[in-house]
N, C-alpha and C positions, 0 to 999 in steps of 0.2 A: 243628720249633721254632715253637710257637704263642705269640703274645703273652700275657704274664701280666698285662697291663693290664686294668683294669676297663672293660668296654665302655660303661658309663654315663658315663665321663669325656668331656668335650666334645672333639669332633674338632679336630685341629690344622689350621688353614688354611694350605695350602702353595701357593706360586707356582712354576711351572716356567719356567725360563729356558733357552732352547735347544730347538729343535723338530725336530732330526734324531733323535739318540738320545733326546732328551727326549720326543718324540712316540711313538717306538717302544717305549720302556721306562719312562721316568719317569711319564708320565701314566697308562698302564694299571696300573702297579705301585702308585702312590699311590691310585688309585681302587679297587684291589682290597683295600687295607689297611683294616681296620675303624676305625682311629683317625686317618686322614688324609683330607682333602678338598681337591681341587684347586680353588682359588678364583680363580686368575689365571694367565695365560700371557703370556710375552714373546716378541716377534719384532721385529726392527728395522723391518720393514714392517708398519705398523699394520693394513693390510687383510689381510695373511696372519695376523697375530695374531688378528684378529676371526674369520677363517674357521676357524682351528684351535679357537678357543674355542667357536664355535657347534657345530662337528662333535663336540666332546667334552663339551658341556653345562657349559662353564666360564663363570662369570659375568663375569669381567673380562679384558680384553685391553689390553696396554700395549706401547709401543714404546721406553720408557726404563726403566732399572732404578730411577731415582729415583721414577718413578710407581708402580712395583711395590711398593717398600718403604713408600710413603705410604699404601697401602691398609690400613685398619683390620682387614680380614679376614685379612691376611697375617701369620702368626706365624713362618713358616719358608719357606725358599727352597731349591730344588734348581737347580744350575747344570750344564748339559750342553752348553756351547758349546765351540768350539775353544780349545786351551790359551792362546793369546795374549790371550784375553779374560778369563781366569779372575781374574787379580789385581785389576783395577779393579772388576769386577763383584762379586767376593767381598768386597772392601774396603767397597763401598757397602752391601752386605747386612749385614755385621758392624757397621759404624758405626751402622746403624739399629737395632741390637739384635735382629736376626732370627737364628733358628737356621739353620744352613747344612748342606746335603749337596752336596758338590762332586765332580764327576767328576775322574778322574786324567788326565794328570799334574796335580799341584796348581797349578803355575804355570810360569813360564818358567825359573826358577832357584831355588836354595835360599834365597837372600836374601828373595825375594818370599814364598816359602812360609813362612819363619820369621816374617815380619812378620804374615802372616795368622793364624798360630797364636797369636802373642802378642796380637793384637787380639781374637781370640775369647776368650782367657783374661781379658783386661781387661774385656770386655763381659759376661762370665759367661754366654755362650750355648753351646749344644751344637753343635759343628761336627764333621763327619765326612767321610771320603773314601770313594767307592764302590769299596773294595777287596773285591770280591764273592767272591773265591776262599775267603776265610775262612768263608764261609757256605754252601759247596757240600758236599753230603753226603759224597762220596768224600774230599774234602780234610779234612773234619772227622774222619772215621774215621782217615785217615792221621795226622793230628795227635795223636789219642788214642793210637795205637800207638807213635808216637815218644815221647810223654810217658811211656808205660808201659815205656820202655827196650827195645823190641822188637829194635832193631838193636845195642844195647850201645854201645860206643865207636865213634863214626862215623869211618870211614876215607876215604870218598870220596862226594861228591854229584855227580850228573850230571843236568842239566836241559836238555831240548830243547823249544823252543816254535817249531814250524815251520808256516807257513801260506802261502797263495797269494793273499791279499787284494790284494797289489800286484804280482802276477806278470805281469799283462797289461800289456805296454808301451804299449798304446793307451789305457789308463786315463788320463784327463786330469790335467793339473797342477792341484793345489789346495793348500790350506794345509799338508797333510801333506807336501808336497814342499819346504817352507821351514823351515829351522832357526829363523829369527827368529819364526816363528809356532808353534813347539813341535811341529813334525811329526817324522816318523821312527818306525821300529820300536822304538827304545829308549824313546821317550816313550809310545808306544801300548802296548807289551807289557812292556818292561823295567820300567816303573813298577809294574805288577802283580807282576812276578817279584821285584823288590827288596822289596816289602812281604811277600810270603809267605815269602821266605827269612828275613826278620827274624822273622816270626811263628813259623815252624817250627823254625828253626835258630839264631836269635840274630843279634847284630850281626856286621858285616864288619870285619876288621882292615885289609886292604889289597886292592887290585884292579888288574887289568891289562885293558885293553880295546882291541879292534881293530874298527873300524867301516867297513863298505864300502857302496857304492852300485852295485847291478847294473844299474839302469836310470837313466842319468845325465841324460836329458832326457825331458820329456813335453810334449804339446801343451797350450798355454794356451787354454781354450775362449773366453776373452774376445777373443783376438787371432787365434787359429788358427795361431799360430807356436810353434815349438819353444822350450821354456824350460828352463833348467838346474834340476836337482834337487840340492839341497845337503844333503839329509838321508840318514841311513843306512836301508838296508832289510835289512841283515844285520849282526848283532853277535856277535862271539865274545869272551866274557868269562871271565876266570879270577879267582876270588875266594878269599881266605884268610879263613876265619871267625875270630872272636875266640878260639874254642877250638882253633884250628889246623887245622880240617878244610878240605881243598881242595874247591872247588866249581867245576865247569865248567858254564857257562851259554851255550847257543847259541840265538839268536833270529833268525828270518828271516820276512819277509812276502812273499818272492818265490820260494818253492819249493813244488813239488807233492810233499808227503811223505805216506807212508801213516800215519805216527804223528805226530799233530799236537802233542800236549802230553804230555810224559813226564817224570816225576821219579823218579830212582833213588837210593836211599840204601844204602850198603854199610857194615856194621859188623862188629865181631868176634863178635857173637852172632847176626846175621841180616841179611837183605836185605829192603827194602821198596820196592815199585814202585807208583807212581800214574800212571795214563795214560788217555788217551782217543783214539780213532780217529775221532771225530765231526768231519767236515770242515766242517759247516755251522753248528754250534752249540757255542760254546766253553765252555758250562756243563754241558750234558747229556753223558752217556756216560762219565764217569770211573769207573774200577774200581780196586780195590786188590789187590795180590798180595804175598805174603810167603814167606820160606823161611828155614830154619836152614842153617848151613854144610853143604854137601854134599847137601842135600835139594832136591827139585824145587820150583820156584816154584808156588804154588797160590793161587787167588783167595780173598780174605777177604770175607765177607759184610758189607755195610753195614747196620747195624741200622735197623729201621723208624722208631725215634724220631729218627733223623737225616735221614730222607728228606723231601723237599718234600711238604707236605700236598696241594698241587695242582701238577701239572706243566703249566705253560703251554707252548704251542707254541714260543714263543721262550724258551729257557731263561734268558736274561738277566733276564726279568721275575721268574722264580721266585727267583733269587738276590737281585735288587734288593729284593724285598719283605722279605727277611730283614734286609737292610741298613737299610731303613726301620724295621723293627720295633725294632732295636737303638737307632736314632736317637730314635724316639718314646719308648722307655722312658727314655732319658737326658733328654729334654725334660720328661717328666712328673715324674721324680724329681729333676731338676736335679743329676744326677750325671754327671760326665764319663765318656765311653765309650771303648772301644777297638774299632776304630781311630778316632783323632781326627785333627785336622790335624797333630798331633805325628808320627804315622806317615807322613803325607804329606810332611812336611819331610825325614824320613830317606830316603824313596824318591827325592825330588828331589835330595837331596845326593849319593846314589850315582850318579844320572844325570849330574849335573854333573861328578863325579870321573871318570866313564867318558870324557867328552869331553876332560877334562884329560889323562887317561892316553893316549888315542888320539893327541892332538896331540903329546905329548911322547915317545910310543913307549916308555913306561916304567911301572913300578908306581907307584901313588900310595897313600899312607896315608889311612885313613878316620878322621876325628876321632870321639870319643865323642859320642853323640847328646845327652846331658845338657849337656855343655860347649858344644856347638854351639848348641843351642836356648836355653840360659839364659845363655850368655856374651855 
């Protein structure tokens, strides 16, 4: 997927807010894209902001979002801070009339996410969420096969997303351990899963969720004392799609599994499987298999036109560049894109309902996205 934009168009000046994932993925991704230029970086510590700016040849460094959006060179902003900071930061960016690329989860709850979406619409800016699986070659081939009715009428969907990023009990307490700050496996991984379920299979009618915490305390590095963890690290979810298809989704950040991310779709005409065994890179390594009833599962080739033109060592950069490309095309054409913050609202809504279901130990109905967003 190469940008169709004319390279003689003026580059879009982008500010990067958040220097963890932002420095690892956003800055190199934006600098690699032919139509974007990183013109500013934010860190709450101005000295760190200046050091990051200097090391990456970025002209401006700021320690407030207000200063970032005042810069004439800034036309767009990417936000890669922890979730509890998203709402206020994104609101400031949108109110200033700047285009926005936001990391998931969108906010702390669907009400905040909905407000950001409506603000983006009012300001007539292009706002998107980094739902990068939509842009990964194997996933795109998988989507094509589903659209071509490879499996026929769907009878069962099974999704496992299993990792060990939080499996080490000695890993210190941080914002990920706090529900008030948007932490937990549901926010980290479920936010992606809910978006690609909506993309691949359509909306959800109702859901049931059971959330658990395998490691209930971690050491707070600030005090050296044990501190409670009140976020989930394993999620067992059952979804009923709007078309009636049952979908079983299991997410964990505390297991050592040989199969990290697997999607299986069973229908009356065939079976499709998408999976990766890559333990270190959640973008690279996806392959697709298919079979007709009674036949052996065989691998399906991913065509060259879907492959990344350049494979970065960190696969997240490869996918992020495609997200940026979509965003840039929307900015130049002034046409709303998919995914937008609207998809971010839906993902957030499903996360909220999972917490509601877990607390009530019961199924909960999922409202129609149009009625929720526009109501």
